[in-house]
N, C-alpha and C positions, 0 to 999 in steps of 0.2 A: 693710277689711283694714288691720291695724296692722303697720307695719314699723319696724325699729330706726332710730333717728335718728343720722345721720352728721353730724359737725361741718361747718358751712358753710365753715370755714377749712381749706383744704387745706395740709398741711405743705409746706414748701419741699423741693424735690428735693435729695437728697444725691447728688452726682455721684461718679464713680469716684475723683477726686482727693481727695474728702472722706473716703473710707473708710479705716479702719485696715487693716493687712495681714491681720488675722484676718477682718474683714468682707469684704475683697476676695477672700480665699482661699475663703470660703464661697460668694460670688457666682460666682467662677470655676468652682468645683466643680459648682455647679448648671448652669452653662452647658455644661460638658463632659459632665455626665451627660445633658443634654437633647439636644445635637447636636454632640458631639465624640467623639474617640477617640484612643487612643495606638497608633501604628503599630508594626509588627513591627521597624522600625528604631529605635524608641524616640523618635519625634517626637510631639509633642503637637499635635493638629489640631482646630481649632474651625471649624465651618461657619456661614456667614451668607448670607442672601439678598443679592443684589448691591446692592439699595437700601440695605442696612445696612452698606455698605463703610466709611462714616465711623466707625461704632461699632466695627468691627474694628480700625481704626487707633487709636481711643481706648484700647482695651484693650491694644494693642501699646505705646502710649506709657506707659500705667500700669505695664506689665510691664518695659518697657525692652528687650524682646527680641521676636524674631519677624519674619516676613515675611507680607504679605498678597498672596495670589495668586488670580487669576481661575481658576475651574474650567472646563476646556474643555467647550464645548457645553452648559453649564448656567448658569442664572441664579443663580449662587452664587459666593462667594469663600471661601477658607480662610485662617485665621490659622494659620501653621505655626511652631512653636517647635522648632528643630532644633539650635541652638547648645548645646553641652554646659552652659555656664554658665546659659543661659536655661532649659534643661530642669531643671537642679538647683534653680534658684530657684523655678520653677513647682511642682516636686515638693514643695518645702518649704511652699509656700503652700497647696496643696490636700490635703496629707497628713491623713488621718483625717476628711476632709470629703466625699469621694465617697460616693454612696449606690447607684449603679447597679452590680449585681453584675458585669457585664461590664467596666465601667470600673475597678472595684476589682481584678479579675483582671489587666487590662492594666497598671495601675499597678504592681502587685507583680511581675508576670512580665516585662513589657517595659521598665519603668523601673528599678526597684530592683535586679533581678537583673542586668540588662545593665550598669548603672552600678556594680554591686557596692555598692549602698547598702542592703543587706538589713536593716540596723538601722532604716531609715526606712520599712519596709513599712507600708502603711496598714491601718487597722482594717477588719475584715470586716463590721462592723455596717452595715446599710442602713436604719436608723431615721432618718427625716428630723428634723433639728433645726429646729423652727419658730421658734426665737428667733435667727434668723440670716438672712443674705441668700441662702441656698441656693435657696429657692423662687423668689425674684425672678429668679435666673439661669436656673432651669429653665423658667420661663414665658417669659422673653426668648427662649429657644432654641426651644421647642416649643409655646407656647400663644398664645392670642389672646382678646381681649375684644371683644364687638360687641353691637349692639342688634338684637333680633329683633322684627319687627312682623307677626305673623300676623293675617290678616283673618278674623274670625268672622262668617259669613253670618247665622247665627241671631240674632246681636246687632247685625248691620249696623254693625260698627265694628272697628277694629284694637285688638289687645291689645299691651301693651308688655312685652317681656321683655329682661332683660340677661343675656347669655350669656358664660360662660367655658368655653373648650374647650382641652384639651391632648391631643396625639396622641403615641403611643409604640409601639414595636414590641412591648414587653412590658407586663405589667400590675402588676408588683410595686410600683413607685413610685406608679402611679395609684391603686392600692387604698388606700395611705396617705393620698393627697390626698382621696379620697372619704370616708375615715374621719374626716378632720380637718374638712372643709367640708360634708360630705354631697354629694349629687348622684348622677349616673348613670355607670356604667362600661359601655361598649359595645365590641363587636368588629365590625370590617369584614372579612368573609371574603374579599371580592374583593381587598383590599389587604393582608390578613394583618396588620392593625394594631389596636391598642386605642385607645380615647379616653375621656377623662373629660369630662363635660358637666354644666353646671348652669345653670338659668334661674331659680332661686329668688331672690327678693329678700333673704331671710334669709341665704342662702349668699353672695350678692354683698356684703352688708354686711360679713361677716367677711373676705372676700377684699380688699375695699377698705381695711378697717382694717389688714390686713397690709401692703398696698402703701403705705399712708400712712406706716407705720413703716419699711419696708424698700423703698426706692424701686426701681422698675424702671429699668434703665439704657439699654436699647435705645430709641433716639429715637422710633421709631414706636410701640412698645409703651407707652412712657410717655405719649405724646400720646393714645393710645386710652384709657388709664386715666383721664386728666384729663377726657375727654369722657364716658366712662361714669359718672364720679363726678358730673358736672354733671347727667346724666340721672337718676341716683339721687336727687339732691337735689330735683329736680322731682317725682319719684314719692313721696318721703317726705312732701312737703307736699300731695300729692294734686292737684297742678296739671296732671298728665297727663290728668286728667278734664275739663280745660277745653280749648277749641280753641286758645288761645294757647300753653298748655303743651305740647299734643300737636304743634303746629307746630314748637316748639323742638326736640322730640325727633326729629322728621322731619329737621330741619336737621342735628342732631348725627349722625343716621344717614347722611345724605349725605356729611358730612365724613369719617366712618369709611370709607365706600365709596371715597372719593377716595384713601385711603391704601393701598388694595390694589394 
């Protein structure tokens, strides 16, 4: 099996403070499209797992506005931007960068109309810009990378798979992601949710190349990316076919499990 060669040199992470306003606006739009909303009061709300509270504060610091609040009876925190100046500043950052149809409606109806900023209404286009940080924000919100090690009895060994999965209530954006990277689009009837999934090494190569250029910002997501990247390098050199290489991948997998 021939797989594309990834550089052994991982680019340095570009942190939030390193991003231009344009880049940060794209990242923020992806984050809001993934796990945020604009309330009927015109507040911008972004949800985080409680373990990612530090990341919520980092975004708050980059914005200069907002409050981080624990969600009652849930393992989650919300970054809430309700101050008028903060809302207007965020509005200007994410304008024409949102891609989720519901978020676009909320932006135009609940922000622009309420604030009488109708001239700043966002574009209705939901075509993803792949030359931006939008997808990094979207994955930070609703995606994860992991190692999958199915045991094949007929071969008496484990196979190594590198998985990317993204969950959403709708499939509009997931379809674009599948068209870009290939993969599988599924539906969970019990949860009424859609998911994008890929275990192809070819697809993972292009995903990692994207994240090399447009850094994930969530602390846990970025660490998972670095571990998956190390595993990919082992696989591209066919070292996973040796006991030493496979042991390394098992250790990487245990590290990923410890992050859950």
